[in-house]
C-alpha positions as CSV (number, residue, x, y, z in Angstrom):
1,M,88.3,-44.4,0.4
2,A,87.9,-47.8,2.1
3,S,85.5,-50.8,2.2
4,I,83.8,-53.0,4.7
5,T,85.1,-56.5,4.2
6,G,83.9,-58.3,7.3
7,W,81.0,-57.8,9.7
8,A,79.3,-59.5,12.7
9,H,76.6,-58.6,15.2
10,T,75.5,-60.2,18.5
11,P,71.8,-60.4,19.4
12,F,70.7,-57.2,21.2
13,G,68.8,-57.6,24.4
14,K,69.3,-58.3,28.1
15,L,72.5,-60.4,27.9
16,T,72.8,-61.3,31.6
17,D,75.6,-63.9,31.1
18,K,77.8,-61.7,28.9
19,T,80.4,-59.2,30.2
20,V,81.8,-56.4,28.0
21,E,85.0,-58.4,27.6
22,A,83.1,-61.5,26.5
23,L,81.1,-59.5,24.0
24,I,84.3,-58.1,22.5
25,G,85.8,-61.6,22.2
26,D,82.7,-63.1,20.6
27,I,82.4,-60.4,18.0
28,A,86.1,-59.8,17.2
29,N,86.8,-63.4,16.1
30,E,83.6,-63.7,14.1
31,T,84.3,-60.5,12.2
32,I,87.9,-61.4,11.3
33,E,86.7,-64.8,10.1
34,K,84.0,-63.3,8.0
35,A,86.6,-61.1,6.2
36,G,88.8,-64.2,5.5
37,L,91.7,-62.7,7.4
38,S,94.0,-64.0,10.1
39,V,94.3,-62.1,13.4
40,D,97.9,-61.1,12.5
41,E,96.6,-59.2,9.5
42,I,94.7,-56.7,11.8
43,D,96.7,-53.5,12.0
44,A,94.7,-51.6,14.5
45,V,91.5,-51.8,16.6
46,C,89.0,-48.9,17.1
47,L,86.6,-49.7,19.9
48,G,83.6,-47.6,20.7
49,T,81.9,-47.6,24.1
50,F,80.0,-44.9,26.0
51,N,80.0,-46.5,29.5
52,A,80.1,-43.3,31.8
53,G,79.2,-45.6,34.7
54,L,77.1,-48.3,33.1
55,V,79.7,-50.8,34.2
56,R,82.6,-50.5,36.6
57,Q,85.3,-51.4,34.2
58,D,86.6,-48.5,32.1
59,F,89.7,-48.3,29.8
60,T,87.8,-50.6,27.5
61,G,90.3,-50.5,24.6
62,S,92.7,-52.5,26.9
63,L,90.1,-55.3,27.1
64,V,90.6,-56.2,23.4
65,S,93.8,-58.1,24.1
66,S,92.3,-59.8,27.1
67,A,89.4,-61.1,25.0
68,V,91.6,-62.0,22.0
69,P,95.2,-62.6,23.2
70,E,96.5,-62.7,19.6
71,L,95.7,-59.0,19.4
72,R,97.9,-58.3,22.5
73,H,100.4,-55.9,20.7
74,V,98.0,-54.4,18.1
75,P,97.2,-50.7,18.7
76,A,93.7,-50.5,20.3
77,T,92.0,-47.1,21.0
78,R,88.7,-46.4,22.7
79,Y,86.3,-43.9,21.1
80,E,83.4,-42.1,22.8
81,N,80.9,-39.6,21.2
82,A,77.6,-40.2,23.1
83,C,75.1,-42.2,21.0
84,A,77.4,-41.6,17.9
85,T,80.3,-43.5,19.6
86,G,80.2,-46.3,17.1
87,S,80.4,-44.0,14.1
88,A,83.3,-42.1,15.8
89,A,85.1,-45.4,16.0
90,I,84.4,-46.1,12.3
91,H,85.8,-42.6,11.4
92,G,88.8,-43.4,13.5
93,A,89.4,-46.5,11.3
94,L,88.8,-44.5,8.1
95,D,91.3,-41.8,9.2
96,R,94.0,-44.4,10.0
97,I,93.6,-46.1,6.6
98,A,93.6,-42.7,4.8
99,A,96.8,-41.8,6.6
100,G,98.4,-45.0,5.3
101,K,98.9,-46.4,8.8
102,A,96.7,-49.5,8.3
103,R,95.4,-51.9,5.7
104,H,92.8,-53.6,7.8
105,V,91.2,-52.2,11.0
106,L,88.9,-54.0,13.3
107,V,86.1,-51.7,14.5
108,I,84.0,-52.8,17.5
109,G,81.0,-51.1,19.1
110,V,79.9,-52.5,22.5
111,E,77.8,-51.6,25.5
112,K,76.4,-53.3,28.6
113,M,73.5,-51.3,29.9
114,T,71.1,-53.7,31.6
115,A,73.2,-54.3,34.7
116,L,71.9,-51.1,36.2
117,P,68.3,-50.3,37.2
118,T,66.5,-48.3,34.6
119,A,66.5,-45.1,36.6
120,D,70.2,-45.3,37.0
121,V,70.7,-45.9,33.3
122,G,68.7,-42.7,32.7
123,N,71.0,-40.7,35.0
124,V,74.1,-42.1,33.2
125,L,72.7,-41.2,29.8
126,L,72.0,-37.6,31.0
127,K,75.8,-37.2,31.0
128,A,75.5,-36.9,27.2
129,S,73.2,-33.8,27.7
130,Y,74.4,-30.3,28.6
131,V,74.6,-31.1,32.3
132,E,74.8,-27.5,33.5
133,E,71.3,-26.8,32.2
134,E,69.7,-30.2,31.4
135,A,70.8,-32.8,34.0
136,D,67.8,-32.3,36.3
137,I,65.2,-32.9,33.6
138,D,62.9,-35.7,34.7
139,A,63.0,-39.1,32.9
140,G,66.5,-38.8,31.6
141,F,67.0,-38.5,27.8
142,A,63.3,-39.4,27.4
143,G,62.6,-36.2,29.2
144,I,64.9,-34.2,26.9
145,F,63.3,-35.7,23.8
146,G,59.9,-35.2,25.4
147,R,60.7,-31.5,25.5
148,I,61.7,-31.6,21.8
149,T,58.5,-33.4,21.0
150,S,56.4,-30.8,22.9
151,A,58.3,-28.0,21.1
152,Y,57.6,-29.6,17.7
153,F,53.9,-30.1,18.5
154,Q,53.6,-26.4,19.5
155,K,55.1,-25.3,16.2
156,F,53.5,-27.8,13.9
157,G,50.5,-29.4,15.7
158,D,50.0,-32.7,17.5
159,Q,51.8,-35.5,15.6
160,S,51.2,-38.3,18.0
161,D,49.5,-40.5,15.4
162,A,52.5,-40.0,13.0
163,L,54.9,-41.1,15.8
164,A,52.7,-44.2,16.3
165,H,53.1,-44.9,12.6
166,I,56.8,-44.8,12.9
167,A,56.8,-47.0,16.0
168,A,54.5,-49.6,14.3
169,K,56.6,-49.6,11.1
170,N,59.9,-50.2,12.9
171,H,58.4,-52.9,15.2
172,A,57.0,-54.7,12.2
173,N,60.4,-54.6,10.5
174,G,62.0,-55.8,13.7
175,T,60.0,-59.0,13.7
176,L,62.0,-60.0,10.6
177,N,65.4,-59.3,12.3
178,P,66.6,-62.3,14.3
179,L,69.1,-60.1,16.1
180,A,66.6,-57.5,17.3
181,H,65.9,-57.0,21.0
182,M,62.1,-56.7,20.4
183,Q,60.7,-59.0,17.7
184,K,57.0,-58.2,18.2
185,D,54.6,-56.4,15.9
186,F,52.5,-54.1,18.1
187,G,50.5,-52.5,15.3
188,F,49.5,-48.9,14.9
189,E,46.4,-49.0,17.2
190,F,48.4,-50.2,20.2
191,C,51.2,-47.6,19.5
192,N,48.7,-44.8,19.2
193,Q,46.7,-45.4,22.4
194,I,47.6,-44.7,26.0
195,S,47.2,-47.8,28.1
196,D,48.8,-49.5,31.1
197,K,51.2,-51.2,28.7
198,N,51.8,-48.1,26.7
199,P,51.8,-45.1,29.2
200,Y,53.2,-41.6,28.8
201,V,56.9,-41.6,29.6
202,A,57.9,-38.0,29.1
203,G,55.8,-35.2,27.7
204,P,53.9,-36.6,24.7
205,L,56.2,-39.6,24.3
206,R,54.7,-43.0,25.1
207,R,56.6,-46.1,25.9
208,T,56.4,-47.2,22.2
209,D,58.0,-44.0,21.2
210,C,61.2,-44.8,23.1
211,S,64.1,-47.1,22.2
212,L,65.1,-50.0,24.3
213,I,67.9,-50.3,26.9
214,S,70.0,-53.1,25.6
215,D,73.3,-55.0,25.7
216,G,75.2,-56.0,22.7
217,A,78.1,-55.6,20.2
218,A,78.7,-55.2,16.5
219,A,81.9,-55.1,14.5
220,L,83.4,-54.4,11.1
221,I,86.6,-55.0,9.3
222,I,87.4,-51.8,7.3
223,S,90.1,-52.4,4.7
224,H,92.0,-50.1,2.3
225,D,90.4,-50.3,-1.1
226,K,93.5,-51.8,-2.7
227,A,93.5,-54.6,-0.1
228,A,89.7,-55.1,-0.5
229,E,90.2,-55.7,-4.2
230,A,91.4,-59.2,-3.4
231,M,88.8,-60.0,-0.7
232,E,85.6,-62.0,-1.0
233,H,83.2,-59.2,-0.1
234,A,83.5,-55.5,-0.3
235,V,81.0,-52.7,0.6
236,S,82.5,-49.4,-0.2
237,F,82.1,-46.1,1.6
238,R,80.8,-43.6,-1.0
239,A,80.7,-41.0,1.7
240,A,81.4,-40.5,5.4
241,E,80.7,-37.1,6.8
242,Q,80.6,-35.6,10.3
243,V,79.1,-32.2,11.3
244,N,78.7,-31.0,14.9
245,D,76.3,-28.5,16.5
246,Y,75.8,-27.0,19.9
247,L,75.1,-29.5,22.7
248,A,72.8,-27.2,24.8
249,L,69.2,-27.1,23.8
250,S,69.1,-23.4,24.8
251,K,71.5,-22.5,22.0
252,K,69.6,-23.9,19.1
253,D,66.2,-24.7,17.7
254,P,66.0,-28.3,19.0
255,T,63.3,-29.2,16.4
256,E,65.6,-28.3,13.5
257,F,68.5,-30.7,13.7
258,L,70.6,-28.3,11.7
259,G,73.9,-30.2,12.1
260,A,72.2,-33.4,11.0
261,R,70.9,-31.7,7.9
262,M,74.3,-30.4,7.1
263,S,75.9,-33.8,7.6
264,W,73.3,-35.5,5.4
265,N,73.6,-33.0,2.6
266,K,77.5,-33.1,2.7
267,A,77.3,-36.9,2.3
268,L,75.0,-36.8,-0.7
269,E,77.1,-34.1,-2.3
270,S,80.5,-35.9,-1.7
271,A,79.0,-39.1,-3.1
272,G,77.5,-37.3,-6.1
273,L,74.0,-38.6,-5.4
274,T,70.5,-37.4,-4.8
275,L,67.9,-38.6,-2.4
276,D,66.2,-40.6,-5.1
277,D,69.4,-42.6,-5.8
278,L,69.2,-44.2,-2.4
279,S,67.7,-47.7,-1.9
280,F,67.1,-47.4,1.9
281,A,68.3,-45.7,5.0
282,E,69.1,-46.7,8.6
283,V,68.6,-43.6,10.8
284,H,68.8,-42.8,14.5
285,D,65.3,-43.3,15.9
286,C,66.3,-43.2,19.6
287,F,62.8,-41.7,20.0
288,T,60.2,-41.6,17.2
289,I,60.3,-37.8,17.1
290,A,63.9,-38.1,16.0
291,E,63.0,-40.2,13.0
292,L,60.2,-37.8,12.1
293,I,62.5,-34.8,12.2
294,E,65.1,-36.8,10.2
295,Y,62.5,-37.2,7.4
296,E,62.8,-33.4,7.1
297,I,66.6,-33.1,7.3
298,M,66.8,-35.9,4.6
299,G,64.6,-33.9,2.2
300,L,61.7,-36.4,2.2
301,A,59.5,-33.6,3.7
302,K,59.5,-29.9,4.1
303,R,60.0,-28.4,7.6
304,G,57.0,-29.3,9.8
305,Q,55.7,-31.9,7.4
306,G,57.5,-35.0,8.5
307,G,54.3,-36.4,10.0
308,D,52.8,-36.5,6.5
309,I,55.6,-38.8,5.4
310,A,55.1,-41.1,8.4
311,R,51.4,-41.4,7.6
312,S,51.9,-41.8,3.8
313,G,53.9,-45.1,3.9
314,E,56.7,-43.6,1.9
315,T,59.3,-44.9,4.4
316,A,57.8,-48.4,4.7
317,I,59.2,-51.3,2.7
318,G,58.1,-50.8,-0.9
319,G,57.8,-47.0,-0.4
320,R,59.9,-44.2,-1.9
321,L,62.7,-44.7,0.7
322,P,62.4,-47.5,3.2
323,V,63.7,-46.3,6.5
324,N,65.0,-48.6,9.3
325,P,64.3,-52.0,7.6
326,S,66.3,-53.5,10.5
327,G,63.7,-52.3,13.0
328,G,65.9,-49.3,14.0
329,L,66.9,-48.5,17.5
330,K,63.2,-48.6,18.3
331,A,63.0,-52.4,17.9
332,K,66.5,-53.6,17.4
333,G,67.7,-52.0,20.6
334,H,70.1,-49.2,21.5
335,P,73.3,-50.3,23.3
336,V,74.8,-46.9,23.0
337,G,78.4,-47.6,22.0
338,A,77.3,-50.4,19.6
339,T,74.6,-48.5,17.8
340,G,76.6,-46.7,15.1
341,V,78.5,-49.9,14.2
342,S,75.3,-51.9,14.3
343,M,73.7,-49.5,11.8
344,H,76.6,-50.0,9.4
345,V,76.4,-53.8,9.9
346,M,72.7,-53.9,9.2
347,A,73.0,-51.8,6.1
348,T,75.9,-54.0,4.9
349,K,73.9,-57.2,5.5
350,Q,71.0,-55.7,3.6
351,L,73.2,-54.8,0.6
352,M,74.7,-58.3,0.7
353,G,71.3,-60.0,0.7
354,E,71.6,-61.3,4.3
355,I,68.7,-61.4,6.8
356,A,68.7,-58.0,8.5
357,G,65.0,-57.2,9.0
358,A,62.5,-56.4,6.2
359,K,64.0,-57.1,2.7
360,V,64.6,-54.1,0.4
361,K,64.3,-55.2,-3.2
362,D,67.4,-54.6,-5.4
363,A,69.2,-52.7,-2.6
364,K,72.3,-51.0,-4.1
365,L,72.9,-47.8,-2.1
366,A,72.4,-47.4,1.7
367,A,72.5,-44.2,3.8
368,I,73.2,-44.3,7.5
369,F,72.6,-41.4,9.9
370,N,73.8,-41.7,13.5
371,M,73.8,-38.9,16.0
372,G,75.1,-38.2,19.5
373,G,73.1,-36.1,22.0
374,T,70.3,-33.9,20.6
375,A,71.8,-33.8,17.0
376,A,75.1,-32.5,18.5
377,A,77.4,-35.0,16.8
378,N,76.1,-36.0,13.4
379,Y,77.5,-38.7,11.2
380,T,76.2,-39.7,7.7
381,S,77.6,-42.6,5.7
382,I,76.6,-43.8,2.2
383,L,77.5,-47.4,1.4
384,E,77.6,-49.2,-2.0
385,R,78.1,-52.9,-2.6
386,L,81.1,-53.6,-4.8
387,R,80.7,-57.4,-4.8
């Protein structure tokens, strides 16, 4: 397959003084340097950004050469797949390498979200829903996941305390990640109580159940395995799988995440692994209910029993399978186009022993699950450190 040989990550947060172009420039040069490459060794750039009106400038792939003039004549292509945009860019790089058209590909995920008022951001993100049926749901994507949460509670009982355990875990992990947007440990009691600082946002979802609106960028160098043999670091893709599902909530059971389950199982099968072989996982906790359902699609819990896993501590550091040691989207932040790349960077840093949140002891195999929409575009990767 291919290996990650360079990586970099900006802080996530409200980066008022940074444009999308500036974020691209900052992250591109740092990543190339980390890989020990010169700019003229980059064969292609795959850039992921959602935008959809978050900023005025579109045609983002063309900004790469403006930010890094040495890349002026290198093919650069923009990818978009909702909140899985970053993973789509990674798959674009893997495909180019598999086709024999590149040895080293620079992958960038970037998003600038905070320039718009929060309500406007919500309206933009709703473009990643099935607009014909869902665009008028109050509270944007929080409203959509509020409906999913309500449907889950109707089927399996109120799991608000389990969601609070997930939020508290991820915020505690985020305090150890210097790149995270939110580096504050709120604790279970705060996350589990309704208050002026933690009100309901949509349905049963509270503010602490929702990921943050953030700016930021992350990047990787993905190299052909033969080229990676001579490089200083190499984290190999044991698997990289994509499975899609219906976009419209009305056409599926929105509490099942069937496409996500299929993506996860295909990745384990193609890697020749079982759940218990994994050291940790970075998963898509855009809302805490998503992480809870993902426990079920991963095989940690049977259908309807994800809350028991959240309460048990099995996904905490030192548990059976630590989940989101980086703090996840919940604490790290969720600049949409950057998220999928960020998850791979965080997993790589953890495997390489670099600071990336709570430390997983003897980490050898990492799983990453990133989704777009309501489990409509589902990507699962499994990474292994080679050296």
